[in-house]
C-alpha positions in Angstrom: -11.5 37.9 2.4 -14.0 38.3 5.2 -16.5 36.1 3.4 -13.8 33.5 3.0 -13.2 33.4 6.7 -16.9 33.1 7.5 -17.2 30.2 5.0 -14.3 28.4 6.6 -15.6 29.0 10.1 -19.0 27.6 9.1 -17.4 24.7 7.4 -15.1 23.9 10.4 -18.1 24.1 12.7 -20.1 21.6 10.6 -17.1 19.3 10.5 -16.5 19.4 14.3 -20.2 18.8 15.0 -20.8 16.1 12.4 -19.8 13.0 14.4 -21.9 13.9 17.5 -25.2 12.5 16.2 -23.5 9.5 14.6 -22.0 8.3 17.9 -19.0 6.7 16.2 -19.3 3.5 14.1 -19.4 2.9 10.4 -20.3 6.4 9.1 -17.7 8.0 11.3 -15.1 5.7 9.8 -16.2 6.7 6.3 -15.9 10.4 7.2 -12.3 9.8 8.4 -11.5 8.7 4.9 -13.3 11.7 3.5 -10.9 13.9 5.5 -7.8 12.0 4.3 -9.0 12.1 0.6 -10.0 15.7 0.9 -6.4 16.8 1.6 -5.0 14.4 -1.0 -7.4 15.8 -3.6 -6.6 19.4 -2.5 -2.9 18.8 -2.9 -3.5 17.6 -6.4 -5.8 20.5 -7.2 -3.2 23.0 -6.2 -0.9 21.3 -8.7 -3.4 20.7 -11.5 -6.3 23.1 -11.0 -4.2 26.1 -10.1 -0.8 25.6 -11.7 -2.0 23.4 -14.6 0.5 20.6 -14.0 -1.0 17.1 -14.3 0.2 14.3 -12.0 -0.6 10.6 -12.0 1.7 9.7 -9.2 0.0 11.4 -6.3 -0.6 8.0 -4.6 3.1 7.4 -4.6 3.7 10.3 -2.1 0.8 9.1 -0.1 2.3 5.7 0.1 5.8 7.0 0.9 4.3 8.9 3.9 2.4 5.8 5.1 5.3 3.3 4.6 7.9 5.7 6.0 6.0 6.2 9.2 5.0 2.5 9.4 8.6 1.3 9.0 10.2 3.8 11.3 7.7 3.1 14.1 7.6 -0.7 13.8 11.1 -1.6 12.8 13.0 1.1 14.5 10.7 2.1 17.4 10.8 5.8 16.5 8.1 8.0 18.1 5.2 8.2 15.6 5.0 12.0 15.7 8.8 12.3 15.0 8.4 9.7 12.3 5.6 11.7 10.7 7.7 14.9 10.6 10.8 13.1 9.4 9.0 11.3 6.6 7.1 14.4 5.5 10.3 16.4 5.2 12.1 13.5 3.3 9.2 13.1 0.9 9.1 16.9 0.3 12.9 16.8 -0.4 12.4 13.9 -2.8 9.6 15.7 -4.6 11.7 18.9 -4.8 14.6 16.9 -6.3 12.6 15.1 -9.0 10.4 18.1 -9.6 13.1 20.1 -11.5 13.6 17.5 -14.3 10.0 16.1 -14.3 8.3 19.5 -14.5 10.3 20.5 -17.5 7.9 18.2 -19.4 4.4 19.3 -20.5 1.1 17.7 -21.2 0.9 13.9 -21.7 4.7 13.7 -21.3 4.4 15.1 -17.8 1.5 12.7 -17.0 3.6 9.7 -18.2 6.7 10.8 -16.2 4.7 11.2 -12.9 3.0 7.8 -13.7 6.4 6.3 -14.0 7.4 7.6 -10.5 4.2 6.2 -9.1 4.8 2.7 -10.7 8.4 2.6 -9.5 7.4 3.5 -5.9 4.6 0.9 -5.9 7.0 -1.8 -7.2 9.4 -0.9 -4.4 6.7 -1.4 -1.9 6.0 -4.9 -3.2 9.6 -6.0 -3.7 11.2 -4.8 -0.4 9.6 -7.6 1.5 12.0 -7.5 4.5 11.2 -3.9 5.1 7.6 -3.3 4.0 6.2 -6.8 4.2 5.8 -6.9 0.4 2.3 -7.8 -1.0 1.3 -9.1 2.4 1.5 -5.6 3.8 2.9 -4.1 7.0 1.0 -4.7 10.3 1.5 -3.8 14.0 1.7 -0.1 13.4 1.0 1.8 16.6 -1.8 4.4 17.1 -0.9 8.0 17.6 -1.1 9.3 21.1 -0.7 12.5 23.1 0.3 11.7 26.7 -2.4 9.4 28.0 -4.7 10.1 25.1 -4.5 7.4 22.5 -6.3 7.7 19.2 -7.7 4.2 19.1 -11.3 4.8 18.3 -13.3 6.0 15.3 -14.4 9.2 17.1 -10.9 10.1 18.3 -9.4 9.4 14.8 -12.1 11.5 13.2 -11.1 14.6 15.2 -7.4 13.8 14.7 -7.7 13.5 10.9 -10.0 16.5 10.5 -7.9 18.8 12.7 -5.0 18.2 10.3 -7.4 18.5 7.3 -8.8 21.8 8.5 -5.3 23.1 9.0 -4.3 22.1 5.4 -7.5 23.6 4.0 -6.9 26.9 5.8 -3.3 26.9 4.5 -4.5 26.3 1.0 -7.1 29.1 1.2 -4.5 31.5 2.3 -2.1 30.3 -0.3 -4.4 30.6 -3.3 -5.4 34.1 -2.3 -1.8 35.2 -1.9 0.7 36.5 -4.4 2.0 32.9 -4.8 -1.5 31.7 -5.7 -1.9 34.5 -8.3 1.4 33.4 -9.8 0.1 29.8 -10.0 -3.0 30.9 -11.9 -0.9 33.0 -14.2 1.2 29.9 -15.0 -2.0 27.9 -15.6 -3.3 30.5 -18.1 0.0 31.1 -20.0 3.4 30.2 -18.7 5.1 32.4 -21.3 3.0 35.4 -20.3 3.7 34.7 -16.6 7.5 34.6 -17.3 7.2 37.9 -19.1 5.5 39.4 -16.1 8.4 38.3 -13.9 7.1 35.1 -12.4 9.7 32.4 -11.8 7.5 29.7 -13.4 9.9 26.8 -13.1 10.6 27.4 -9.4 6.9 27.9 -8.5 5.9 24.7 -10.3 8.5 22.8 -8.3 7.4 24.5 -5.1 3.7 23.6 -5.5 4.7 20.1 -6.5 6.7 19.8 -3.3 3.8 21.2 -1.2 1.4 18.7 -2.8 3.8 15.9 -2.0 4.3 17.1 1.6 0.5 17.2 2.2 0.1 13.7 0.8 2.9 12.4 3.0 1.3 13.9 6.1 -2.0 12.2 5.2 -0.1 8.9 4.5 1.4 9.0 8.0 -2.1 9.6 9.5 -3.6 6.9 7.4 -1.1 4.2 8.5 -1.5 5.1 12.2 -5.3 5.2 11.9 -5.5 1.8 10.0 -2.5 0.2 11.8 -2.1 -1.9 8.7 -1.1 -0.9 5.1 -0.5 -2.8 1.9 0.8 -1.7 -1.6 -2.7 -2.0 -3.2 -3.8 1.1 -1.4 -1.2 3.3 -3.2 -1.4 2.1 -6.8 -2.2 3.8 -10.1 -5.9 3.3 -9.6 -6.0 5.5 -6.5 -4.1 8.3 -8.4 -6.8 8.2 -11.1 -9.5 8.2 -8.3 -7.9 11.4 -6.9 -7.9 13.0 -10.4 -11.6 12.1 -10.7 -12.3 13.7 -7.4 -11.0 17.1 -8.4 -12.6 17.0 -11.9 -16.0 16.2 -10.4 -15.6 18.6 -7.5 -14.1 21.5 -9.6 -10.6 22.3 -10.8 -9.1 25.3 -9.2 -11.4 25.2 -6.2 -10.4 24.4 -2.6 -14.0 23.5 -1.6 -14.5 21.7 -4.9 -11.7 19.2 -3.8 -13.6 18.5 -0.6 -16.9 18.1 -2.4 -15.3 15.7 -4.9 -13.6 13.7 -2.2 -16.9 13.5 -0.2 -18.8 12.2 -3.3 -16.2 9.7 -4.4 -15.5 8.4 -0.9 -19.2 7.9 -0.2 -20.1 6.6 -3.6 -18.3 3.2 -3.4 -20.3 2.5 -0.2 -23.5 3.2 -2.1 -22.4 1.1 -5.1 -21.6 -2.1 -3.3 -24.7 -3.8 -4.8 -23.2 -3.2 -8.3 -20.1 -5.3 -7.3 -17.7 -5.4 -10.3 -19.8 -3.0 -12.3 -19.1 0.0 -10.1 -16.2 1.1 -12.5 -18.9 1.6 -15.2 -20.8 3.9 -12.9 -17.5 5.9 -12.3 -16.9 6.2 -16.0 -20.5 7.3 -16.8 -20.3 9.8 -13.9 -17.0 11.3 -15.2 -18.3 11.5 -18.8 -21.5 13.2 -17.7 -19.7 15.7 -15.5 -17.2 16.5 -18.2 -19.9 17.2 -20.8 -22.6 18.9 -18.7 -20.7 20.4 -15.8 -17.1 21.1 -17.0 -16.5 23.4 -14.1 -17.4 20.7 -11.6 -20.1 20.6 -9.0 -18.8 23.7 -7.2 -19.6 25.8 -10.3 -22.3 23.6 -11.8 -24.8 23.6 -8.9 -25.0 27.4 -8.5 -25.2 27.8 -12.3 -28.1 25.3 -12.5 -29.8 27.0 -9.6 -29.5 30.4 -11.4 -31.1 28.9 -14.5 -34.0 27.3 -12.7 -34.9 30.3 -10.5 -35.6 32.8 -13.4 -37.5 30.1 -15.3 -39.7 29.7 -12.2 -40.4 33.4 -12.0 -41.3 33.6 -15.7 -43.7 30.7 -15.2 -45.4 32.4 -12.2 -45.7 35.7 -14.1 -47.4 34.0 -17.1 -49.8 32.2 -14.8 -50.8 35.5 -13.3 
């Protein structure tokens, strides 16, 4: 536990110092999205990597958080912070309500059910034109502010997003190391065995599903107030698949693996702009390569690769002598 605290403190220090040499601008803006995607991937990893419950509708909860805050602040003039809290609670209640029937399913049936939720929500964003702006999107969303401090620059938004992200990461680290986290891992390994040992598997699955939705809704609210404009395209099926790819590449069942995967797949599109329409091929090749050669993701694959190379180097040096 002490080593986990040290790792988190070092990580938090790096995050807080990161934008200082950048002086705002483009890279700082990209790192804002890294923070948002890290929490979204982490929420999905708690559900899939720890509890073994796949979801292809994570973007729907992200979108509900964004549109909920956007509509409440633009159409009804509600304070953005109050809107964020209200929307996060409502999304969590919605996830809790649908979690009981949906999470009775398993495997590809569960994937299809969560995909259906995502598709329905995305259609609602497009069709409720009077409320959400439809395909044209919703604009005029105010920035968040605390007193006279308004989060209206890349540097301010960076710290706003990452303070929330660090809080969610710390919560997740404590959660996975708790009795609840051990229960989730037991469900992942064998739900029948977990039930025999006294774990209320059905309730725990719904609880982690609700927590994942709550985290996504909070990030959705932050996203809409940082961007001040949202459209349905940002919350479609493609983004749910992208989140799934993040945790597979970073490492299933790893908090820091979620962050690593989010960092890689948020930065990668910026480096692949020269490929234009062929970037999806690069994504596919990357996912296939990772699945075959690093099934545990980067968070397990990199140390394993290092352990293989170091002994080989020592043997080579010994034979040369």
